[in-house]
N, C-alpha and C positions, 0 to 999 in steps of 0.2 A: 627212633633209631637208637641202637646201642652206641654209647660213646666209648672212646678209647679208655677213659678213666673207669667207667663201669666194668669194662672187660678186664682191665688190669686188676681192679679190686677183686673181682670174682676169682681170678686166677690166684691171687695172693691168699684168699680165704679158702682155696680148694673147692670152690663152688662152680665146677665145670663138668659138663657132660659132652662127650664126644659121640656124635651120631655114628651109627653103623656105617653109613656112607663115608664119613670122614675117616674112620679107621681103615676102611678098605682102600680109599684113595692114598692114604699115608703109606700103606703097605706096598702098593703097586706103582707108586710115583715113578714115571719114566726117567726122571733125572736123579733118582736115588731115594731110597726109603726115608720117610720122615718120622722121627720119634716124638712122643709126647713132650719130652724135655725140649726138643727143638721148638715146638709150638709155645711152650711156657716161656722160653727165652725170647722168642720173637715178639710175644705179647708185651714185653717190657718196653718196647720202643715202637709200638704200632702207630700207624698213620691211617686214618679213615679215608678211603679213596672213592668208594661208591656206596650208595644207599639203595636198598630194595624194600621200600615201604609196604609193598603189597605181598611180601612173603608171608606164608602161613605156617604154623600158627602164630609166629611172632615176626615182626619186621626184622630184617637183618642188614648187615653192612659188610662190605669187602674191606678188609684191613691189609695193609702191607707192613711186614715186620722183618727183622733179620735175626737169624740165630746167633748164638755166641761166636760162631765161626764166620759170620757175615753172609750166610746163605739167605737169599730173599725168599720169603714165603707169602703167599696170598692165603688169607683165612676168611671164610664167610662165617660170621658169627651172629647169632641171635641172642637176645637177652630177655629173660623172664624177670621183669621188675618185681613182681610179687615175691618170688623166691630168691631173688638176687643171684640167679643162675645163668652163667654163660653157656650157650649151646653152640658147639662147634659143628657147623653144617658140613663144611668141606675144607680141606687144606691141600695146597699144591705149590710147587715151585713154578712161578710164571716163566713162560717161554719168552726169552728176549726178542724172538722174531715177531711176537704178537703184541709186545708192550713197549712203550717209550718210557724209559727209566722205571719200569715196573708199575707206573702210576696211571698211564693213559693208554687205552687200546689203540693199536695202529689201525688205520682205515683199510 
């Protein structure tokens, strides 16, 4: 699983790839467009909240972070250890109706 430290380091070194899906989701986010800078800011204080070990081609994790303005973001990110590359699979603002403190899914 990618760790928060690996993800932060990849962002600091500009070793980040946004998937086409992530870019589309960021553009059409129902709660307001998400910019790359928002993701970069949110990665600085990420918390790993779920792991997806069976994701292909790389395992991924769901991270919670906040933008410089405090906006919560969920980011599913994979990590290519060989290349030291963070791969942003998707990004969205979690709906508070579906999450407890943005960390735990409501039943």
